[in-house]
C-alpha positions, 0 to 999 in steps of 0.5 A, spaced: 500 500 500 502 507 498 503 510 504 506 517 501 499 521 502 499 519 509 506 521 510 505 528 507 499 530 511 503 528 517 509 532 515 504 538 514 501 537 520 508 537 524 511 543 520 507 547 525 511 545 531 516 550 534 523 550 536 521 550 543 518 543 542 511 544 541 506 544 535 499 547 535 493 543 536 487 547 532 480 548 534 474 553 536 472 556 542 466 553 545 461 553 551 456 548 554 450 547 549 444 546 553 438 544 549 431 545 553 426 540 550 418 540 550 415 536 556 408 536 553 405 536 546 402 543 547 402 550 544 407 555 545 404 561 548 410 565 551 417 566 549 419 573 553 426 573 552 430 574 545 435 570 542 442 573 544 440 575 551 444 573 557 439 569 562 440 567 569 438 560 572 431 560 573 429 565 567 423 563 563 424 562 556 418 559 553 411 557 556 407 552 553 399 552 554 397 550 561 390 549 561 389 542 562 395 542 567 391 547 571 385 543 571 389 536 573 392 540 579 385 543 581 382 535 580 388 533 585 387 538 590 379 536 590 381 529 591 386 531 597 381 535 600 376 529 600 381 524 603 384 529 608 377 530 611 375 523 611 381 522 615 379 527 620 372 524 621 375 517 622 380 520 627 375 524 631 370 518 631 363 519 632 359 525 634 356 525 641 349 527 637 350 520 633 352 516 640 345 519 643 341 517 637 344 510 637 342 510 645 335 512 644 334 507 638 337 501 643 332 504 648 326 503 643 328 496 641 328 494 648 322 497 649 319 493 643 322 487 645 319 487 652 312 488 649 313 483 644 315 478 649 309 479 653 305 479 647 308 472 646 306 469 653 299 472 652 298 468 646 302 462 648 297 461 654 291 462 649 293 457 645 294 452 651 287 454 652 285 453 645 282 460 644 287 462 638 290 458 633 297 455 631 298 461 626 297 466 631 302 463 636 307 462 630 306 470 629 307 472 636 313 468 636 316 471 630 315 478 632 318 476 639 325 473 635 325 479 631 325 484 636 330 481 640 334 481 634 333 488 633 336 489 640 342 486 638 343 490 632 342 497 635 347 494 641 352 493 636 351 500 633 352 503 639 358 499 641 361 501 634 360 508 635 363 508 642 369 504 641 372 508 636 375 507 629 378 501 628 386 502 627 385 498 620 380 504 618 385 509 620 391 506 616 387 506 610 385 513 611 392 515 612 394 511 605 389 515 602 391 521 604 398 520 602 396 517 595 392 524 594 398 528 596 403 524 591 398 525 586 397 533 588 405 534 587 405 530 581 400 535 578 404 541 580 410 538 577 407 537 571 404 544 571 411 547 573 414 543 567 410 547 562 414 553 564 421 552 560 426 555 564 434 556 564 437 551 568 444 554 567 447 562 566 448 563 559 446 566 553 440 564 549 442 562 543 436 559 539 429 559 539 427 553 534 420 554 535 415 560 534 409 563 539 403 559 537 406 553 534 405 546 537 411 543 540 411 535 540 414 532 546 421 532 546 422 538 541 428 542 542 425 549 545 431 553 547 438 552 546 443 556 551 450 557 551 452 556 558 457 559 562 461 566 562 467 564 559 468 559 553 473 554 553 477 551 547 476 545 544 482 542 540 484 536 536 491 533 539 495 528 534 496 521 537 504 522 538 502 528 543 497 525 546 501 521 551 504 527 554 498 530 556 495 530 563 488 533 566 491 540 569 496 541 565 497 549 563 497 550 556 498 557 551 491 558 547 491 563 541 485 566 539 484 568 532 484 576 532 486 577 539 493 580 540 495 576 547 495 569 548 491 566 554 494 561 560 489 555 559 488 549 563 487 542 560 480 540 563 479 534 559 482 529 554 479 524 550 481 516 551 479 514 544 481 517 538 476 521 534 476 517 527 478 510 525 480 506 531 488 505 532 488 498 532 485 498 525 491 502 523 499 501 522 504 505 526 505 510 520 497 511 520 496 511 527 500 518 528 494 521 524 489 520 529 486 525 533 484 526 540 479 531 543 481 535 548 478 541 552 482 547 555 479 552 560 480 559 559 481 565 565 476 570 566 479 575 562 476 571 556 469 572 558 467 577 552 470 572 547 464 569 542 463 561 541 466 559 534 472 563 534 478 559 531 484 557 536 490 554 536 493 551 543 501 550 544 501 542 545 508 540 548 512 534 545 515 532 551 513 530 558 517 535 561 514 541 558 507 538 559 507 538 566 504 544 570 510 547 574 506 551 579 
């Protein structure tokens, strides 16, 4: 295979090396690109901030129609109020008026039972004297038994009121309240999510959709370039990658800016940006590029994103270390 073109490209790239044992890695100024997406399929009703405006964390960027979400919140509030009222009712137990009414019903039942028993005894004597038939006796016995059963029923009703609420009913009421409160928080969160707010300080770079347009779920609605100071993203040749460590001090040159910046390497990729190294021979591996990011000082705060930069990359371990 003819390796001449690859060697020529390598020679051109390395020709930028200086006499001080460095070469320049090329790249651009960047800021973290924060994409804020639609949380529901709703119509955009507000976009109060213009593109290019500096925004702070929490600033409203886009608002979606919240009519349905507000109604869901009201429904959740009503369910929570009903569950709480039922819980309070069970905790307080029966009212004194209810207990008094139950006692009165028991007294009435006892009186009716006493009258039914006395009536049965009279009918029984008459039946023994053959003065009434068997049907009349059976009817009196049935009335007596029904009156006794009614006494038992009203007695149990009074006990249910005076003994208080069962612990199982209280636990069930507590669970219903907890569920209602959770549903209320979910409804509130869904309403809040319709207000798309900046999650970091930065510049509002783009608003991909317009007011009045319907957004689908997960459609990009706002793009924020986060951070005041940009960083340099460059591509480092494979032979120099071994000399770089996070924290190294590197010189950064920005096109159109007279002075260089003292940057600090914050990240360098472990994987090449292009063809994997194990698929190449020793000559072609030298052409691999590794992405790296270099933080700039606060003096670079006003520099825009996208400007080309050159970073001096030391070609020896001794020059690469940060000598603070």
